[in-house]
C-alpha positions in Angstrom: 40.7 16.0 -137.4 40.2 13.1 -139.8 37.1 12.0 -137.9 35.6 15.5 -138.1 36.3 15.7 -141.8 34.7 12.3 -142.4 31.6 13.4 -140.5 31.0 16.1 -143.2 31.8 13.6 -146.0 35.0 15.4 -147.0 37.1 13.3 -149.3 40.8 13.5 -149.1 43.9 11.6 -150.0 46.7 11.0 -147.6 47.3 13.1 -144.6 45.6 16.4 -143.8 47.1 19.1 -141.6 45.1 20.5 -138.7 45.2 23.9 -140.4 43.7 22.5 -143.6 41.0 20.7 -141.7 40.1 23.9 -139.8 39.8 25.8 -143.0 37.6 23.1 -144.5 35.3 23.0 -141.5 35.1 26.8 -141.3 34.1 26.8 -145.0 31.3 24.4 -144.2 30.2 26.5 -141.3 30.1 29.7 -143.4 28.3 27.9 -146.2 25.6 26.7 -143.7 25.3 30.2 -142.2 24.8 31.8 -145.7 22.2 29.3 -146.5 20.2 30.0 -143.3 20.8 33.8 -143.5 20.7 34.6 -147.2 19.1 38.0 -146.8 21.5 39.1 -144.1 24.5 37.9 -146.2 23.2 39.7 -149.3 22.8 42.9 -147.2 26.4 42.6 -145.8 27.8 41.9 -149.3 25.9 44.8 -150.8 27.2 47.2 -148.1 30.7 45.9 -148.4 30.6 46.4 -152.2 29.3 49.9 -151.9 32.1 50.7 -149.4 35.0 49.3 -151.5 33.7 50.3 -155.0 35.1 53.8 -154.9 38.5 52.5 -153.9 38.5 49.8 -156.6 37.5 52.4 -159.2 40.3 54.7 -158.1 42.8 51.8 -158.3 41.6 50.9 -161.8 41.8 54.6 -162.9 45.3 54.9 -161.5 46.5 51.7 -163.3 45.0 52.9 -166.6 46.7 56.3 -166.2 50.0 54.7 -165.6 49.8 52.3 -168.5 48.5 53.1 -172.0 48.3 49.3 -172.6 46.0 48.8 -169.6 43.8 51.7 -170.8 43.4 50.0 -174.2 42.7 46.6 -172.7 40.1 48.2 -170.4 38.5 50.0 -173.3 38.4 46.8 -175.3 36.7 45.0 -172.4 34.1 47.7 -172.2 33.5 47.7 -176.0 33.0 43.9 -176.2 30.8 44.2 -173.1 32.8 42.0 -170.7 31.6 41.8 -167.1 33.7 43.7 -164.5 35.1 40.4 -163.3 36.1 39.4 -166.9 37.8 42.8 -167.4 39.7 42.4 -164.1 41.1 39.0 -165.3 42.5 40.6 -168.5 46.2 41.4 -168.2 47.0 45.0 -167.3 50.4 45.0 -168.9 51.8 43.5 -172.0 53.6 40.2 -171.8 56.8 39.5 -173.7 56.8 36.4 -175.9 60.2 34.7 -175.9 61.4 32.6 -178.8 64.5 30.4 -178.9 
């Protein structure tokens, strides 16, 4: 495994498990495929996005209906024009701050 990783100039410290090496090499293979097939990758990604968008919207609506806090956070994200990814990162429930 170490020989294969060194062939792709992967730097590592210490030992590497076979599972980790496999994941790294698969990542390199996927990256290479995407570079060679950008149009096909874009088409697959667009199709997948269109298939899962309704479900993701439904999940988001359900969470907002369950939590007034989540609805307000979502509305704030829309008002300040955050991207969908940035809005997803925002917390959907309040966090308690503990003081000692």
